[in-house]
C-alpha positions in Angstrom: 0.0 0.0 0.0 1.1 3.5 -0.8 0.6 6.2 1.9 -1.3 9.3 0.7 0.0 12.6 2.2 -2.8 14.9 3.3 -1.6 18.0 1.4 -4.6 19.9 2.7 -3.2 19.7 6.2 -0.4 22.0 5.0 -3.0 24.8 4.5 -3.5 27.1 7.5 -7.0 27.1 9.0 -7.8 23.6 7.5 -10.4 21.9 9.7 -12.1 19.2 7.7 -14.2 17.0 9.9 -13.1 13.9 8.0 -9.4 14.2 7.5 -7.9 17.2 9.3 -5.3 15.9 11.8 -5.9 18.9 14.0 -9.7 18.9 14.3 -10.3 17.9 17.9 -13.7 16.5 17.2 -13.0 15.2 13.7 -12.4 11.7 12.4 -8.7 12.4 11.6 -8.5 9.9 8.8 -5.3 8.9 7.0 -5.3 7.3 3.6 -3.5 4.7 1.5 -3.8 3.6 -2.1 -3.6 0.0 -3.3 -4.6 -0.8 -6.9 -8.0 0.7 -7.7 -8.8 1.2 -4.0 -8.3 4.1 -1.5 -8.3 2.9 2.1 -8.6 4.4 5.6 -8.5 2.6 9.0 -10.3 4.1 12.0 -11.1 3.0 15.5 -14.6 3.9 16.7 -15.2 5.2 20.2 -18.2 5.9 22.4 -18.0 9.6 21.3 -19.5 8.5 17.9 -22.2 6.2 19.4 -25.8 6.1 18.3 -27.7 3.3 20.1 -25.8 1.7 22.9 -22.4 0.4 21.7 -23.3 1.0 18.0 -21.6 3.5 15.7 -24.0 6.2 14.6 -25.3 5.8 11.0 -24.4 9.4 10.2 -20.8 8.8 11.2 -20.7 5.7 9.0 -22.0 7.9 6.1 -19.3 10.5 6.8 -16.6 7.8 6.8 -17.8 6.3 3.5 -18.2 9.8 1.9 -14.8 11.0 3.1 -12.9 8.0 1.7 -14.8 8.0 -1.5 -14.0 11.7 -2.0 -10.3 10.9 -1.7 -10.8 8.7 -4.7 -11.4 11.9 -6.7 -8.1 13.3 -5.4 -6.0 10.2 -6.0 -7.6 8.8 -9.2 -8.8 11.9 -11.0 -6.4 14.5 -9.7 -9.1 16.9 -8.5 -11.7 17.5 -5.8 -15.5 17.6 -5.8 -18.7 17.8 -3.8 -21.2 15.1 -3.0 -24.3 15.1 -5.2 -25.9 11.9 -4.0 -25.1 9.3 -1.3 -27.0 6.0 -1.4 -26.0 4.0 1.7 -27.0 0.5 2.8 -26.6 -0.4 6.4 -26.0 -4.2 6.4 -25.0 -5.0 10.0 -24.3 -2.9 13.1 -20.8 -1.5 13.7 -19.9 -1.8 17.3 -17.8 0.9 18.9 -16.0 -1.6 21.3 -14.7 -4.1 18.7 -11.6 -2.3 17.4 -10.4 -0.9 14.2 -12.5 -0.8 11.0 -11.5 -0.4 7.4 -13.2 1.9 4.9 -12.3 1.6 1.2 -13.6 3.1 -2.0 -13.0 2.9 -5.7 -14.1 4.8 -8.8 -16.9 3.2 -10.8 -17.2 5.7 -13.6 -16.3 9.2 -14.6 -18.3 11.0 -17.2 -18.1 14.7 -17.8 -18.2 16.3 -14.3 -19.9 13.4 -12.7 -17.8 10.7 -10.8 -19.5 7.6 -9.4 -17.8 5.8 -6.5 -18.4 2.7 -4.5 -17.4 2.6 -0.8 -17.6 0.0 1.9 -17.0 -0.2 5.7 -15.7 -3.4 7.1 -15.0 -4.8 10.6 -11.7 -6.2 11.6 -12.7 -9.7 10.2 -13.4 -8.1 6.8 -17.2 -8.4 7.0 -18.9 -5.5 5.2 -21.1 -3.6 7.7 -22.3 -0.8 5.3 -21.7 0.2 1.8 -22.6 3.1 -0.5 -22.7 4.4 -4.0 -21.7 8.0 -4.0 -22.0 10.4 -6.9 -19.8 13.6 -7.0 -19.7 16.7 -9.0 -16.0 16.7 -9.9 -14.5 20.1 -10.4 -12.2 20.8 -13.3 -8.7 20.9 -11.8 -8.2 24.6 -12.5 -11.4 25.4 -10.6 -10.5 23.1 -7.7 -7.2 24.9 -7.4 -8.5 28.4 -7.8 -11.7 28.3 -5.6 -11.2 25.3 -3.3 -7.4 25.3 -2.4 -6.8 22.1 -4.2 -3.0 21.5 -4.1 -1.1 20.0 -7.1 -1.9 16.3 -7.3 1.7 15.4 -6.8 1.6 16.9 -3.3 -0.5 14.0 -2.1 2.4 11.6 -2.7 5.4 13.6 -1.3 5.9 11.4 1.8 8.0 8.3 1.8 6.5 5.8 4.2 
């Protein structure tokens, strides 16, 4: 797996809920690329609980959406915004059973629309939730000018 450097974290005042390493209430995700997939690993805690001992469904949606958005960064060299998120909750995710894996891949890219597939798995590899997420993908020039998108190479400047 190849580590992806969060080049956004180099921007002052960056506080993304999903991936900022300095957001005290955020998810603080880190990312890796392997083949067609972008991965993140994360350990749930009671702070993100819905029903007793279960990870809140909105947090699951955030995790799936965040990793899938990084597919646009890594595979398309741009950023985008979520147009549609269709999630299926298969089985509960328990907050006391350790690390989970979230991964996503690109299904299609036509015009400014990118379609991704993401899944959230427990430590045994059982899919607990999955989603198809459609994004409006910005042209790279617009992403750089209006949304602080760094050069795509900046996401791979760390040797790990």
